[in-house]
N, C-alpha and C positions, 0 to 999 in steps of 0.2 A: 720413809724408807725410799733408799735409791732405787732407781731404775735401771733394769737394763738395755743396753741399746742393741737388738739383735738384726739388725739391716746388712742384706746380703749383697756386696758390690754387682753391681752390673757385669756379663762377662766379657765386655769390651775393657772394660776398666780393673777386673782383674789379670788380664792376660798383659796388658798394658803394664800396670804394678809390676809384675812377673820378669817382664821384660828389661823394665829398668832397674829392679832389684838385681839380676842377672847380671847386667852389665857392670853394675855397680860392684857385685862381688866378684867378676872376673878380674875386671881392675885392680882390686884389693889382692887378690892372689896372685895374679902377674908380679905385683910390686913386693908380695913374701918371697915370691921365688926370687927375684931380682938381688933382696936383702940377704938371700941367703947363699946365692951365686957369686954376688960380687962382679959382675961384669964392669967394664970400664967407664960407662957411664954413671953408674952407683957409686965407684971408688972416687971418681971425680967431683959427684953432687957432696958427698959427705967430706973430701977434700974442701972444697968451696965452702961447704958450712963451718970447717975448723972442728969438727966430729971427727973422732977416731972411726975407721972402719972395723974397729973389732965390735963396735957396738951395733954393726948392722943385724948380726943373727939375733940380738937381742929385740933389738927393734922390730924384726920381721917374727918372731914369736910372740912379743905382743899383740901385733897387727893381725895374727893370725887367731890368737885367743878371742878377741873383739869380733872379726869379722865372723867365727862360729857364733858367739853370742846373738851377732845381728841377725844372722840365717835363722836360727831356730826360733819357731813361733810363739813360743812361751817367753822367750829372755830378746826379742828383736828390739824392743823400746828401749831396754836398758842397754842393748848394744850399741843401738845407736847414739845414745845419750855419751857412753863412752868413748865412741869413733869421734863424737863432736870432739870431745877434751884432745884425742889424740890429733884431729885435722887441726883444732887451734895452737896446739904444740908446733905442729910442723909450719905453720904458717908465721908462727913468730920465730921458729931458727930460721926460716927464709928471710924474713924481714930483719933479723938480726945480721946474717950475712951479707946482704946486701944483692939478692937476687931483684929479677926483672920483677915488675908490677904483676905480668901473670902467673911468672912462678911464684911469686909469695900470695897470691889470691885464690892460686889453682885450689889447694886443700877446702878453703872457705867456699867454693863454687861445689867441689865435689861433695861437701858434707851436707851442703843444702839440698842436692840430687840424690841424697842418701836416705833423705829424709821424706821425698816425694811418694815412693810405695809406699810408706809405713802411712800417710796421711791419706792416701788413696783406701786403704784398706783398714784401715783402725777407726772405727766409727769415735771413740774416745777422744782420741786427737782431733777429729774434725771439730767435736763441740768444744775441747779449748781452744783450736784455734779456727774462729768461723771466717775463713777466706770468702764464701760462698752463702749467698743467701738462702732463705729456703725457698722450695719450688711452690 
């Protein structure tokens, strides 16, 4: 029989996780809006990647849908898995285009940051990835 883990996080852990998740979501929504409005930095980044700017709304819609999955508690892990693939694609596109190391690795770092709140709040993830020892 499978045991159900029902530990509740400390209040400080809960608020820290919410703050990190809020910042991550705000940044993704900022990126979505930028891709819909297409200001000069977005247009130049698409040009540097050799990607047609007509794809910006399509990519923005995809990111918006994945962000919604990430925000909803029942689908947050699925959203994080799919966003990990999205950020991996962004990293590959930046690497192919010859972006600077920071620009290339930023999606990877951001993807790692995206998982932190889930790790803090989801006991099942902590059993899969035991970075800390039992108290």
